[in-house]
mmCIF entry with sequence, helices, sheets and N, C-alpha, C, O atoms, coordinates in Angstrom:
data_MODEL
# 
_entry.id   MODEL 
# 
_entity.id                         1 
_entity.type                       polymer 
_entity.pdbx_number_of_molecules   1 
# 
_entity_poly.entity_id                      1 
_entity_poly.type                           'polypeptide(L)' 
_entity_poly.nstd_linkage                   no 
_entity_poly.nstd_monomer                   no 
_entity_poly.pdbx_seq_one_letter_code       MVSASSPLDTGFGFGYYPYRHTGATAWYLMAAARFNPLRA 
_entity_poly.pdbx_seq_one_letter_code_can   MVSASSPLDTGFGFGYYPYRHTGATAWYLMAAARFNPLRA 
_entity_poly.pdbx_strand_id                 A 
# 
loop_
_entity_poly_seq.entity_id 
_entity_poly_seq.num 
_entity_poly_seq.mon_id 
_entity_poly_seq.hetero 
1 1  MET n 
1 2  VAL n 
1 3  SER n 
1 4  ALA n 
1 5  SER n 
1 6  SER n 
1 7  PRO n 
1 8  LEU n 
1 9  ASP n 
1 10 THR n 
1 11 GLY n 
1 12 PHE n 
1 13 GLY n 
1 14 PHE n 
1 15 GLY n 
1 16 TYR n 
1 17 TYR n 
1 18 PRO n 
1 19 TYR n 
1 20 ARG n 
1 21 HIS n 
1 22 THR n 
1 23 GLY n 
1 24 ALA n 
1 25 THR n 
1 26 ALA n 
1 27 TRP n 
1 28 TYR n 
1 29 LEU n 
1 30 MET n 
1 31 ALA n 
1 32 ALA n 
1 33 ALA n 
1 34 ARG n 
1 35 PHE n 
1 36 ASN n 
1 37 PRO n 
1 38 LEU n 
1 39 ARG n 
1 40 ALA n 
# 
_struct_asym.id          A 
_struct_asym.entity_id   1 
# 
_struct_conf.conf_type_id            HELX_P 
_struct_conf.id                      HELX_P1 
_struct_conf.pdbx_PDB_helix_id       AA1 
_struct_conf.beg_label_comp_id       THR 
_struct_conf.beg_label_asym_id       A 
_struct_conf.beg_label_seq_id        22 
_struct_conf.pdbx_beg_PDB_ins_code   ? 
_struct_conf.end_label_comp_id       ALA 
_struct_conf.end_label_asym_id       A 
_struct_conf.end_label_seq_id        32 
_struct_conf.pdbx_end_PDB_ins_code   ? 
_struct_conf.beg_auth_comp_id        THR 
_struct_conf.beg_auth_asym_id        A 
_struct_conf.beg_auth_seq_id         22 
_struct_conf.end_auth_comp_id        ALA 
_struct_conf.end_auth_asym_id        A 
_struct_conf.end_auth_seq_id         32 
_struct_conf.pdbx_PDB_helix_class    1 
_struct_conf.details                 ? 
_struct_conf.pdbx_PDB_helix_length   11 
# 
_struct_conf_type.id          HELX_P 
_struct_conf_type.criteria    ? 
_struct_conf_type.reference   ? 
# 
_struct_sheet.id               AA1 
_struct_sheet.type             ? 
_struct_sheet.number_strands   2 
_struct_sheet.details          ? 
# 
_struct_sheet_order.sheet_id     AA1 
_struct_sheet_order.range_id_1   1 
_struct_sheet_order.range_id_2   2 
_struct_sheet_order.offset       ? 
_struct_sheet_order.sense        anti-parallel 
# 
loop_
_struct_sheet_range.sheet_id 
_struct_sheet_range.id 
_struct_sheet_range.beg_label_comp_id 
_struct_sheet_range.beg_label_asym_id 
_struct_sheet_range.beg_label_seq_id 
_struct_sheet_range.pdbx_beg_PDB_ins_code 
_struct_sheet_range.end_label_comp_id 
_struct_sheet_range.end_label_asym_id 
_struct_sheet_range.end_label_seq_id 
_struct_sheet_range.pdbx_end_PDB_ins_code 
_struct_sheet_range.beg_auth_comp_id 
_struct_sheet_range.beg_auth_asym_id 
_struct_sheet_range.beg_auth_seq_id 
_struct_sheet_range.end_auth_comp_id 
_struct_sheet_range.end_auth_asym_id 
_struct_sheet_range.end_auth_seq_id 
AA1 1 LEU A 8  ? ASP A 9  ? LEU A 8  ASP A 9  
AA1 2 GLY A 15 ? TYR A 16 ? GLY A 15 TYR A 16 
# 
loop_
_atom_site.group_PDB 
_atom_site.id 
_atom_site.type_symbol 
_atom_site.label_atom_id 
_atom_site.label_alt_id 
_atom_site.label_comp_id 
_atom_site.label_asym_id 
_atom_site.label_entity_id 
_atom_site.label_seq_id 
_atom_site.pdbx_PDB_ins_code 
_atom_site.Cartn_x 
_atom_site.Cartn_y 
_atom_site.Cartn_z 
_atom_site.occupancy 
_atom_site.B_iso_or_equiv 
_atom_site.pdbx_formal_charge 
_atom_site.auth_seq_id 
_atom_site.auth_comp_id 
_atom_site.auth_asym_id 
_atom_site.auth_atom_id 
_atom_site.pdbx_PDB_model_num 
ATOM 1   N N  . MET A 1 1  ? 101.488 74.297 89.682 1.00 0.00 ? 1  MET A N  1 
ATOM 2   C CA . MET A 1 1  ? 101.226 75.568 88.953 1.00 0.00 ? 1  MET A CA 1 
ATOM 3   C C  . MET A 1 1  ? 102.127 76.580 89.577 1.00 0.00 ? 1  MET A C  1 
ATOM 4   O O  . MET A 1 1  ? 102.119 76.732 90.798 1.00 0.00 ? 1  MET A O  1 
ATOM 5   N N  . VAL A 1 2  ? 102.912 77.288 88.787 1.00 0.00 ? 2  VAL A N  1 
ATOM 6   C CA . VAL A 1 2  ? 103.774 78.275 89.313 1.00 0.00 ? 2  VAL A CA 1 
ATOM 7   C C  . VAL A 1 2  ? 103.318 79.650 88.692 1.00 0.00 ? 2  VAL A C  1 
ATOM 8   O O  . VAL A 1 2  ? 102.659 79.682 87.653 1.00 0.00 ? 2  VAL A O  1 
ATOM 9   N N  . SER A 1 3  ? 103.694 80.773 89.368 1.00 0.00 ? 3  SER A N  1 
ATOM 10  C CA . SER A 1 3  ? 103.277 82.033 88.931 1.00 0.00 ? 3  SER A CA 1 
ATOM 11  C C  . SER A 1 3  ? 104.138 82.584 87.760 1.00 0.00 ? 3  SER A C  1 
ATOM 12  O O  . SER A 1 3  ? 103.726 83.501 87.049 1.00 0.00 ? 3  SER A O  1 
ATOM 13  N N  . ALA A 1 4  ? 105.287 82.021 87.594 1.00 0.00 ? 4  ALA A N  1 
ATOM 14  C CA . ALA A 1 4  ? 106.224 82.471 86.483 1.00 0.00 ? 4  ALA A CA 1 
ATOM 15  C C  . ALA A 1 4  ? 107.187 81.290 86.160 1.00 0.00 ? 4  ALA A C  1 
ATOM 16  O O  . ALA A 1 4  ? 107.440 80.437 87.011 1.00 0.00 ? 4  ALA A O  1 
ATOM 17  N N  . SER A 1 5  ? 107.677 81.267 85.002 1.00 0.00 ? 5  SER A N  1 
ATOM 18  C CA . SER A 1 5  ? 108.695 80.298 84.566 1.00 0.00 ? 5  SER A CA 1 
ATOM 19  C C  . SER A 1 5  ? 110.076 80.561 84.993 1.00 0.00 ? 5  SER A C  1 
ATOM 20  O O  . SER A 1 5  ? 110.879 79.655 85.216 1.00 0.00 ? 5  SER A O  1 
ATOM 21  N N  . SER A 1 6  ? 110.346 81.836 85.106 1.00 0.00 ? 6  SER A N  1 
ATOM 22  C CA . SER A 1 6  ? 111.701 82.336 85.586 1.00 0.00 ? 6  SER A CA 1 
ATOM 23  C C  . SER A 1 6  ? 111.540 83.648 86.344 1.00 0.00 ? 6  SER A C  1 
ATOM 24  O O  . SER A 1 6  ? 110.536 84.342 86.183 1.00 0.00 ? 6  SER A O  1 
ATOM 25  N N  . PRO A 1 7  ? 112.552 83.996 87.192 1.00 0.00 ? 7  PRO A N  1 
ATOM 26  C CA . PRO A 1 7  ? 112.381 85.254 87.945 1.00 0.00 ? 7  PRO A CA 1 
ATOM 27  C C  . PRO A 1 7  ? 112.282 86.444 87.000 1.00 0.00 ? 7  PRO A C  1 
ATOM 28  O O  . PRO A 1 7  ? 113.012 86.524 86.012 1.00 0.00 ? 7  PRO A O  1 
ATOM 29  N N  . LEU A 1 8  ? 111.377 87.364 87.308 1.00 0.00 ? 8  LEU A N  1 
ATOM 30  C CA . LEU A 1 8  ? 111.165 88.568 86.436 1.00 0.00 ? 8  LEU A CA 1 
ATOM 31  C C  . LEU A 1 8  ? 111.018 89.765 87.392 1.00 0.00 ? 8  LEU A C  1 
ATOM 32  O O  . LEU A 1 8  ? 110.149 89.793 88.263 1.00 0.00 ? 8  LEU A O  1 
ATOM 33  N N  . ASP A 1 9  ? 111.919 90.765 87.185 1.00 0.00 ? 9  ASP A N  1 
ATOM 34  C CA . ASP A 1 9  ? 111.794 92.029 87.981 1.00 0.00 ? 9  ASP A CA 1 
ATOM 35  C C  . ASP A 1 9  ? 110.980 93.033 87.166 1.00 0.00 ? 9  ASP A C  1 
ATOM 36  O O  . ASP A 1 9  ? 111.295 93.353 86.020 1.00 0.00 ? 9  ASP A O  1 
ATOM 37  N N  . THR A 1 10 ? 109.908 93.518 87.821 1.00 0.00 ? 10 THR A N  1 
ATOM 38  C CA . THR A 1 10 ? 109.042 94.469 87.143 1.00 0.00 ? 10 THR A CA 1 
ATOM 39  C C  . THR A 1 10 ? 109.516 95.852 87.129 1.00 0.00 ? 10 THR A C  1 
ATOM 40  O O  . THR A 1 10 ? 109.012 96.665 86.353 1.00 0.00 ? 10 THR A O  1 
ATOM 41  N N  . GLY A 1 11 ? 110.511 96.191 87.986 1.00 0.00 ? 11 GLY A N  1 
ATOM 42  C CA . GLY A 1 11 ? 111.085 97.575 88.034 1.00 0.00 ? 11 GLY A CA 1 
ATOM 43  C C  . GLY A 1 11 ? 110.245 98.488 88.937 1.00 0.00 ? 11 GLY A C  1 
ATOM 44  O O  . GLY A 1 11 ? 110.518 99.685 89.024 1.00 0.00 ? 11 GLY A O  1 
ATOM 45  N N  . PHE A 1 12 ? 109.215 97.928 89.616 1.00 0.00 ? 12 PHE A N  1 
ATOM 46  C CA . PHE A 1 12 ? 108.345 98.663 90.477 1.00 0.00 ? 12 PHE A CA 1 
ATOM 47  C C  . PHE A 1 12 ? 108.437 98.273 91.860 1.00 0.00 ? 12 PHE A C  1 
ATOM 48  O O  . PHE A 1 12 ? 107.546 98.584 92.650 1.00 0.00 ? 12 PHE A O  1 
ATOM 49  N N  . GLY A 1 13 ? 109.554 97.548 92.244 1.00 0.00 ? 13 GLY A N  1 
ATOM 50  C CA . GLY A 1 13 ? 109.688 97.170 93.654 1.00 0.00 ? 13 GLY A CA 1 
ATOM 51  C C  . GLY A 1 13 ? 109.224 95.801 93.954 1.00 0.00 ? 13 GLY A C  1 
ATOM 52  O O  . GLY A 1 13 ? 109.284 95.372 95.106 1.00 0.00 ? 13 GLY A O  1 
ATOM 53  N N  . PHE A 1 14 ? 108.746 95.064 92.943 1.00 0.00 ? 14 PHE A N  1 
ATOM 54  C CA . PHE A 1 14 ? 108.222 93.703 93.164 1.00 0.00 ? 14 PHE A CA 1 
ATOM 55  C C  . PHE A 1 14 ? 108.582 92.966 91.960 1.00 0.00 ? 14 PHE A C  1 
ATOM 56  O O  . PHE A 1 14 ? 108.938 93.554 90.939 1.00 0.00 ? 14 PHE A O  1 
ATOM 57  N N  . GLY A 1 15 ? 108.497 91.595 92.053 1.00 0.00 ? 15 GLY A N  1 
ATOM 58  C CA . GLY A 1 15 ? 108.734 90.834 90.880 1.00 0.00 ? 15 GLY A CA 1 
ATOM 59  C C  . GLY A 1 15 ? 107.872 89.525 90.881 1.00 0.00 ? 15 GLY A C  1 
ATOM 60  O O  . GLY A 1 15 ? 107.087 89.274 91.795 1.00 0.00 ? 15 GLY A O  1 
ATOM 61  N N  . TYR A 1 16 ? 108.060 88.740 89.842 1.00 0.00 ? 16 TYR A N  1 
ATOM 62  C CA . TYR A 1 16 ? 107.425 87.482 89.686 1.00 0.00 ? 16 TYR A CA 1 
ATOM 63  C C  . TYR A 1 16 ? 108.462 86.371 89.825 1.00 0.00 ? 16 TYR A C  1 
ATOM 64  O O  . TYR A 1 16 ? 109.498 86.437 89.164 1.00 0.00 ? 16 TYR A O  1 
ATOM 65  N N  . TYR A 1 17 ? 108.239 85.396 90.620 1.00 0.00 ? 17 TYR A N  1 
ATOM 66  C CA . TYR A 1 17 ? 109.148 84.366 90.899 1.00 0.00 ? 17 TYR A CA 1 
ATOM 67  C C  . TYR A 1 17 ? 108.547 83.019 90.699 1.00 0.00 ? 17 TYR A C  1 
ATOM 68  O O  . TYR A 1 17 ? 107.332 82.861 90.826 1.00 0.00 ? 17 TYR A O  1 
ATOM 69  N N  . PRO A 1 18 ? 109.422 81.953 90.362 1.00 0.00 ? 18 PRO A N  1 
ATOM 70  C CA . PRO A 1 18 ? 108.856 80.636 90.089 1.00 0.00 ? 18 PRO A CA 1 
ATOM 71  C C  . PRO A 1 18 ? 108.456 79.860 91.350 1.00 0.00 ? 18 PRO A C  1 
ATOM 72  O O  . PRO A 1 18 ? 108.986 78.786 91.637 1.00 0.00 ? 18 PRO A O  1 
ATOM 73  N N  . TYR A 1 19 ? 107.570 80.400 92.042 1.00 0.00 ? 19 TYR A N  1 
ATOM 74  C CA . TYR A 1 19 ? 107.122 79.682 93.282 1.00 0.00 ? 19 TYR A CA 1 
ATOM 75  C C  . TYR A 1 19 ? 105.591 79.333 93.077 1.00 0.00 ? 19 TYR A C  1 
ATOM 76  O O  . TYR A 1 19 ? 104.885 79.956 92.284 1.00 0.00 ? 19 TYR A O  1 
ATOM 77  N N  . ARG A 1 20 ? 105.151 78.318 93.834 1.00 0.00 ? 20 ARG A N  1 
ATOM 78  C CA . ARG A 1 20 ? 103.768 77.868 93.724 1.00 0.00 ? 20 ARG A CA 1 
ATOM 79  C C  . ARG A 1 20 ? 102.915 79.106 94.279 1.00 0.00 ? 20 ARG A C  1 
ATOM 80  O O  . ARG A 1 20 ? 103.281 79.790 95.235 1.00 0.00 ? 20 ARG A O  1 
ATOM 81  N N  . HIS A 1 21 ? 101.763 79.302 93.580 1.00 0.00 ? 21 HIS A N  1 
ATOM 82  C CA . HIS A 1 21 ? 100.927 80.459 93.980 1.00 0.00 ? 21 HIS A CA 1 
ATOM 83  C C  . HIS A 1 21 ? 99.542  79.948 94.090 1.00 0.00 ? 21 HIS A C  1 
ATOM 84  O O  . HIS A 1 21 ? 98.996  79.429 93.115 1.00 0.00 ? 21 HIS A O  1 
ATOM 85  N N  . THR A 1 22 ? 98.943  80.074 95.245 1.00 0.00 ? 22 THR A N  1 
ATOM 86  C CA . THR A 1 22 ? 97.565  79.597 95.443 1.00 0.00 ? 22 THR A CA 1 
ATOM 87  C C  . THR A 1 22 ? 96.591  80.347 94.527 1.00 0.00 ? 22 THR A C  1 
ATOM 88  O O  . THR A 1 22 ? 95.752  79.697 93.902 1.00 0.00 ? 22 THR A O  1 
ATOM 89  N N  . GLY A 1 23 ? 96.658  81.682 94.413 1.00 0.00 ? 23 GLY A N  1 
ATOM 90  C CA . GLY A 1 23 ? 95.744  82.425 93.569 1.00 0.00 ? 23 GLY A CA 1 
ATOM 91  C C  . GLY A 1 23 ? 95.799  81.970 92.130 1.00 0.00 ? 23 GLY A C  1 
ATOM 92  O O  . GLY A 1 23 ? 94.754  81.797 91.503 1.00 0.00 ? 23 GLY A O  1 
ATOM 93  N N  . ALA A 1 24 ? 96.988  81.771 91.587 1.00 0.00 ? 24 ALA A N  1 
ATOM 94  C CA . ALA A 1 24 ? 97.108  81.362 90.213 1.00 0.00 ? 24 ALA A CA 1 
ATOM 95  C C  . ALA A 1 24 ? 96.488  79.980 89.978 1.00 0.00 ? 24 ALA A C  1 
ATOM 96  O O  . ALA A 1 24 ? 95.766  79.727 89.013 1.00 0.00 ? 24 ALA A O  1 
ATOM 97  N N  . THR A 1 25 ? 96.817  79.124 90.916 1.00 0.00 ? 25 THR A N  1 
ATOM 98  C CA . THR A 1 25 ? 96.283  77.766 90.866 1.00 0.00 ? 25 THR A CA 1 
ATOM 99  C C  . THR A 1 25 ? 94.759  77.786 90.959 1.00 0.00 ? 25 THR A C  1 
ATOM 100 O O  . THR A 1 25 ? 94.106  77.026 90.245 1.00 0.00 ? 25 THR A O  1 
ATOM 101 N N  . ALA A 1 26 ? 94.176  78.613 91.798 1.00 0.00 ? 26 ALA A N  1 
ATOM 102 C CA . ALA A 1 26 ? 92.686  78.620 91.936 1.00 0.00 ? 26 ALA A CA 1 
ATOM 103 C C  . ALA A 1 26 ? 92.036  79.153 90.602 1.00 0.00 ? 26 ALA A C  1 
ATOM 104 O O  . ALA A 1 26 ? 91.020  78.626 90.149 1.00 0.00 ? 26 ALA A O  1 
ATOM 105 N N  . TRP A 1 27 ? 92.661  80.217 89.991 1.00 0.00 ? 27 TRP A N  1 
ATOM 106 C CA . TRP A 1 27 ? 92.109  80.753 88.846 1.00 0.00 ? 27 TRP A CA 1 
ATOM 107 C C  . TRP A 1 27 ? 92.258  79.639 87.739 1.00 0.00 ? 27 TRP A C  1 
ATOM 108 O O  . TRP A 1 27 ? 91.306  79.430 86.987 1.00 0.00 ? 27 TRP A O  1 
ATOM 109 N N  . TYR A 1 28 ? 93.372  78.954 87.625 1.00 0.00 ? 28 TYR A N  1 
ATOM 110 C CA . TYR A 1 28 ? 93.532  77.878 86.620 1.00 0.00 ? 28 TYR A CA 1 
ATOM 111 C C  . TYR A 1 28 ? 92.461  76.779 86.837 1.00 0.00 ? 28 TYR A C  1 
ATOM 112 O O  . TYR A 1 28 ? 91.830  76.361 85.866 1.00 0.00 ? 28 TYR A O  1 
ATOM 113 N N  . LEU A 1 29 ? 92.241  76.302 88.074 1.00 0.00 ? 29 LEU A N  1 
ATOM 114 C CA . LEU A 1 29 ? 91.197  75.302 88.290 1.00 0.00 ? 29 LEU A CA 1 
ATOM 115 C C  . LEU A 1 29 ? 89.839  75.769 87.924 1.00 0.00 ? 29 LEU A C  1 
ATOM 116 O O  . LEU A 1 29 ? 89.091  75.022 87.294 1.00 0.00 ? 29 LEU A O  1 
ATOM 117 N N  . MET A 1 30 ? 89.454  77.031 88.302 1.00 0.00 ? 30 MET A N  1 
ATOM 118 C CA . MET A 1 30 ? 88.187  77.522 87.899 1.00 0.00 ? 30 MET A CA 1 
ATOM 119 C C  . MET A 1 30 ? 88.006  77.619 86.441 1.00 0.00 ? 30 MET A C  1 
ATOM 120 O O  . MET A 1 30 ? 86.917  77.328 85.946 1.00 0.00 ? 30 MET A O  1 
ATOM 121 N N  . ALA A 1 31 ? 89.008  78.011 85.711 1.00 0.00 ? 31 ALA A N  1 
ATOM 122 C CA . ALA A 1 31 ? 88.984  78.091 84.211 1.00 0.00 ? 31 ALA A CA 1 
ATOM 123 C C  . ALA A 1 31 ? 88.829  76.656 83.667 1.00 0.00 ? 31 ALA A C  1 
ATOM 124 O O  . ALA A 1 31 ? 88.034  76.419 82.757 1.00 0.00 ? 31 ALA A O  1 
ATOM 125 N N  . ALA A 1 32 ? 89.552  75.753 84.201 1.00 0.00 ? 32 ALA A N  1 
ATOM 126 C CA . ALA A 1 32 ? 89.532  74.394 83.655 1.00 0.00 ? 32 ALA A CA 1 
ATOM 127 C C  . ALA A 1 32 ? 88.077  73.701 83.920 1.00 0.00 ? 32 ALA A C  1 
ATOM 128 O O  . ALA A 1 32 ? 87.627  72.833 83.173 1.00 0.00 ? 32 ALA A O  1 
ATOM 129 N N  . ALA A 1 33 ? 87.449  74.155 84.988 1.00 0.00 ? 33 ALA A N  1 
ATOM 130 C CA . ALA A 1 33 ? 86.062  73.706 85.263 1.00 0.00 ? 33 ALA A CA 1 
ATOM 131 C C  . ALA A 1 33 ? 85.017  74.601 84.594 1.00 0.00 ? 33 ALA A C  1 
ATOM 132 O O  . ALA A 1 33 ? 83.814  74.389 84.749 1.00 0.00 ? 33 ALA A O  1 
ATOM 133 N N  . ARG A 1 34 ? 85.489  75.602 83.852 1.00 0.00 ? 34 ARG A N  1 
ATOM 134 C CA . ARG A 1 34 ? 84.612  76.553 83.133 1.00 0.00 ? 34 ARG A CA 1 
ATOM 135 C C  . ARG A 1 34 ? 83.621  77.250 84.131 1.00 0.00 ? 34 ARG A C  1 
ATOM 136 O O  . ARG A 1 34 ? 82.441  77.427 83.828 1.00 0.00 ? 34 ARG A O  1 
ATOM 137 N N  . PHE A 1 35 ? 84.173  77.654 85.386 1.00 0.00 ? 35 PHE A N  1 
ATOM 138 C CA . PHE A 1 35 ? 83.392  78.241 86.363 1.00 0.00 ? 35 PHE A CA 1 
ATOM 139 C C  . PHE A 1 35 ? 83.815  79.735 86.381 1.00 0.00 ? 35 PHE A C  1 
ATOM 140 O O  . PHE A 1 35 ? 84.994  80.089 86.377 1.00 0.00 ? 35 PHE A O  1 
ATOM 141 N N  . ASN A 1 36 ? 82.771  80.569 86.402 1.00 0.00 ? 36 ASN A N  1 
ATOM 142 C CA . ASN A 1 36 ? 82.979  82.056 86.439 1.00 0.00 ? 36 ASN A CA 1 
ATOM 143 C C  . ASN A 1 36 ? 82.630  82.541 87.826 1.00 0.00 ? 36 ASN A C  1 
ATOM 144 O O  . ASN A 1 36 ? 81.449  82.602 88.169 1.00 0.00 ? 36 ASN A O  1 
ATOM 145 N N  . PRO A 1 37 ? 83.605  82.886 88.630 1.00 0.00 ? 37 PRO A N  1 
ATOM 146 C CA . PRO A 1 37 ? 83.361  83.357 90.037 1.00 0.00 ? 37 PRO A CA 1 
ATOM 147 C C  . PRO A 1 37 ? 82.803  84.795 90.029 1.00 0.00 ? 37 PRO A C  1 
ATOM 148 O O  . PRO A 1 37 ? 82.275  85.235 91.050 1.00 0.00 ? 37 PRO A O  1 
ATOM 149 N N  . LEU A 1 38 ? 82.898  85.510 88.956 1.00 0.00 ? 38 LEU A N  1 
ATOM 150 C CA . LEU A 1 38 ? 82.440  86.894 88.934 1.00 0.00 ? 38 LEU A CA 1 
ATOM 151 C C  . LEU A 1 38 ? 80.974  86.986 88.371 1.00 0.00 ? 38 LEU A C  1 
ATOM 152 O O  . LEU A 1 38 ? 80.409  88.077 88.288 1.00 0.00 ? 38 LEU A O  1 
ATOM 153 N N  . ARG A 1 39 ? 80.381  85.827 87.992 1.00 0.00 ? 39 ARG A N  1 
ATOM 154 C CA . ARG A 1 39 ? 78.959  85.950 87.584 1.00 0.00 ? 39 ARG A CA 1 
ATOM 155 C C  . ARG A 1 39 ? 78.095  86.081 88.831 1.00 0.00 ? 39 ARG A C  1 
ATOM 156 O O  . ARG A 1 39 ? 78.270  85.349 89.805 1.00 0.00 ? 39 ARG A O  1 
ATOM 157 N N  . ALA A 1 40 ? 77.188  86.995 88.786 1.00 0.00 ? 40 ALA A N  1 
ATOM 158 C CA . ALA A 1 40 ? 76.295  87.265 89.887 1.00 0.00 ? 40 ALA A CA 1 
ATOM 159 C C  . ALA A 1 40 ? 75.135  86.328 89.896 1.00 0.00 ? 40 ALA A C  1 
ATOM 160 O O  . ALA A 1 40 ? 74.274  86.419 90.771 1.00 0.00 ? 40 ALA A O  1 
# 
């Protein structure tokens, strides 16, 4: 799972790059498991 398919400059001093991203992968896995981490 990568955070972007190609480099993207946001214009605000940071960008999105096609590197593996732990946070994006974790959200993907929770969605695939139909798990809501924000449910109290």
